[in-house]
N, C-alpha and C positions, 0 to 999 in steps of 0.2 A: 286485693280489692280494698278500696278506701273505706274508712269507718262509716261515713254517711251512707254510702251505697249498701254496705253490709247491714247497717241498722234498718234501712228501708226494706230489706229482704227479711230480716229476723223479726222486725216489728212493723209490718206494713200498716198504714192507716186504711181502714175500709171506708167505702163510700156509704152514703145514707141508704142507697138502694141495696147494697150488699148487706148492710146491717138489718134492713127490713126483711131480707130473705132469712137471715139467721134468727131474727126475733120470733118468727113463727114457731120455732122449735125450743125457744129459750124460756127460762124463768128469770125474772129480774130480782136480784138480791142486793140489799144494802149492807155494806161492811163498814164498820166504824174504824177510825184511826187505830192502827196497830193490830187489828183483828186478822187472824190467820185465815186465808182463803184456801190455801192448799199447803199441806205439810209433807215434808220428806217422808216417803214410805206409804203415802196414801195410794190406795188402789182405785178407788172410785172418784177420782177428781174429775172436774169438768173442763171442757173447752170454755174459755171465758172471753167475752168481748166487753171492754170497758165503756160504759155509757158516760160516766163522769168520774172524775178523780184520777188517782194514780195507784199503781200496784208495784211494789218492790219485789224483785225476784232475788231471793236470798239463798246463798250456799252456806250450809252449816256443817259441811263435811270436815273441815280442818280444825274443829274445836272452837272457832270463833265465827261469828256471822260476817259474811261478806256480801254486799249488795252487788249482784252481777249486772243488773239492768233495772230500769224503771219504765214500765209500760203506762201509756196514757190514753186519754179519750180516743175512741175509735180504733184502738189497737187491740190485738187479741193475744191470748196466752194458751199454752198447751204444747204438746209435742206428740211424736209418733207413739209414745207409750199409751196414749188414749186409745189408739187403734189396735195395739198389740196386747193390752191388758197388763203391761208392766207397771211397776211402782214409780211414783213421782220421785225424782232425785234432787229437786230443788223445792224450796218453799216460796209461796206467794203471800205477801202481807200488804194490807191496805195502808196507804200513806194518805192520811186525812180520810174523810168519808169518801167511799168509793161505791158507785152503783155498777153492777156487773150483770150482763146477760150470761147465764150459765146454761150450757148445752151438754147433756149427757152423751157418752161415747156412742151409743146406738143412734142417737139423733144426728150426731156429727157425721157418722157414716152415711146416713141418708142425704145430708146436705152435700157431701162430697160426690155422691152418685148423681144428684139432681142438678148440680151447678158446676159446669166445667170451669167457669171463671173463678169461683170461690175455691174450687178444688186446687187449681193451679197455685193460687196465692197461699193457701193454707199449707199444702204439702211442701211447697218450696221452703216456707218458714220452718216447718217441722224437721226437715232434714238438714238445715243449715247448722254447722257446728258452732258452739259458743266459744269465743276466744278464751284461752286460759283453762279450758277443760277438755279432757279426752272424751271423744264421742259426743253424742247428742243427749241433751238433758231436758228436763221439764223446763220449758221456755217461757214462763210467765213473764 
């Protein structure tokens, strides 16, 4: 699969209508440049939709930080760990000021049950493997 298509699956852009559905369950938070949104090992991390700004997905497992991806406006972060209660395996860090709609795991489950179109997009992204890593990771 080519990189552009892969990125469109891993980090799809949501429509304004889809974001409006999610917004009903979300809390809007502002993160400043360099602020940690999610840290490796967090259990209670949130599904996040970026309203504005950028969020770096960082792997800290090899002793040095490696940016795996950068999510931008109208893209979301999270992974199947939100649904299973597992720990986050990657960190998410604000790049510049970043406004994020955060949705708790229980509310995400409700969104997935109520909206088949969002469910298809979110679950497809959650199960897509990240290149260079074994298995599925926190995908911010």
